[in-house]
C-alpha positions in Angstrom: 5.6 5.0 45.6 4.3 2.9 48.4 6.2 -0.5 49.2 4.9 -3.7 47.4 3.8 -5.5 50.8 2.0 -2.4 51.9 0.3 -2.0 48.3 -0.8 -5.6 48.6 -2.2 -5.1 51.9 -4.1 -2.2 50.8 -5.4 -3.6 47.5 -6.6 -6.7 49.9 -8.6 -4.3 51.9 -10.0 -2.3 49.1 -11.0 -5.7 47.3 -12.7 -6.6 50.3 -14.4 -3.2 50.6 -15.4 -3.6 47.1 -16.9 -7.2 47.4 -18.8 -6.4 50.7 -19.9 -3.0 49.5 -18.5 -1.8 52.6 -18.3 2.1 53.2 -14.5 2.9 53.8 -12.5 6.1 54.6 -9.5 6.6 52.4 -6.5 8.9 53.3 -4.4 10.1 50.4 -2.7 13.4 51.7 0.1 12.8 54.5 0.6 16.6 54.8 -3.0 16.5 56.1 -3.9 13.3 58.1 -7.3 14.4 58.7 -8.1 14.7 55.1 -9.9 11.8 53.7 -12.5 10.9 51.2 -15.3 8.1 52.6 -17.4 6.2 50.4 -17.9 3.0 48.5 -15.1 1.4 45.9 -16.6 1.2 42.7 -13.5 0.3 40.7 -9.9 -0.2 41.3 -6.9 -1.7 39.9 -3.2 -1.9 40.8 -2.7 1.7 40.2 -6.2 3.5 40.7 -9.3 3.8 42.5 -12.7 5.3 41.9 -14.8 5.9 45.1 -18.5 7.0 45.4 -18.2 10.0 47.7 -20.5 10.4 50.5 -20.3 13.9 52.3 -20.0 14.3 56.2 -24.0 14.6 56.3 -24.5 11.5 54.5 -25.2 13.1 51.0 -24.4 11.9 47.6 -21.2 13.6 46.5 -20.1 12.2 43.1 -17.4 10.1 42.0 -13.6 10.6 43.2 -10.6 9.2 41.2 -7.0 8.9 42.8 -4.0 7.2 42.2 -3.4 4.2 44.7 0.5 5.4 45.1 -0.8 8.3 47.3 -3.0 6.0 49.3 -1.7 5.5 52.8 -4.5 4.5 55.3 -8.1 2.9 55.2 -10.4 3.0 58.0 -13.8 1.1 58.0 -16.5 -0.1 60.5 -15.4 3.1 62.4 -18.0 5.2 64.1 -17.5 8.0 61.3 -18.3 5.4 58.3 -21.3 4.3 60.4 -22.4 7.7 61.4 -22.6 9.0 57.5 -23.8 5.5 56.2 -27.3 5.8 58.1 -28.4 9.2 56.4 -27.0 8.0 53.2 -29.1 4.7 53.3 -32.4 6.9 54.5 -31.8 9.3 51.4 -33.6 8.5 48.3 -32.8 11.8 46.5 -29.6 10.4 44.7 -28.1 7.1 44.5 -24.8 6.0 43.2 -25.0 4.0 39.8 -22.4 1.7 38.3 -20.1 3.4 35.8 -18.7 0.2 35.1 -19.9 -3.1 33.5 -17.8 -6.1 32.7 -14.0 -6.0 31.9 -14.0 -2.5 30.4 -10.8 -0.2 31.3 -12.7 3.1 32.1 -9.5 4.6 32.8 -8.6 4.7 29.2 -11.2 7.2 28.5 -10.5 9.3 31.8 
């Protein structure tokens, strides 16, 4: 379980990334501090997050669901995020679409 102040700090960053449609890297595995997923925040609440994942080559890679209690680090505006965003924007093969509309709680059905 993450500390309340840390959780609130992370939620503020997530909210900013969601509002600004910012690519960010999310780290959930403290055992492997190089392992992360990078993409756009599609949905989040105080316990969970869904990220539209982008591969290291800037390709669409589906959606990833994680519990926020495991999140310990977020990076954005870094060289890696900029590197994968460029080919993703240029790609027209597949685009993320919104799974959510309105105030639907998608996690009830997951």
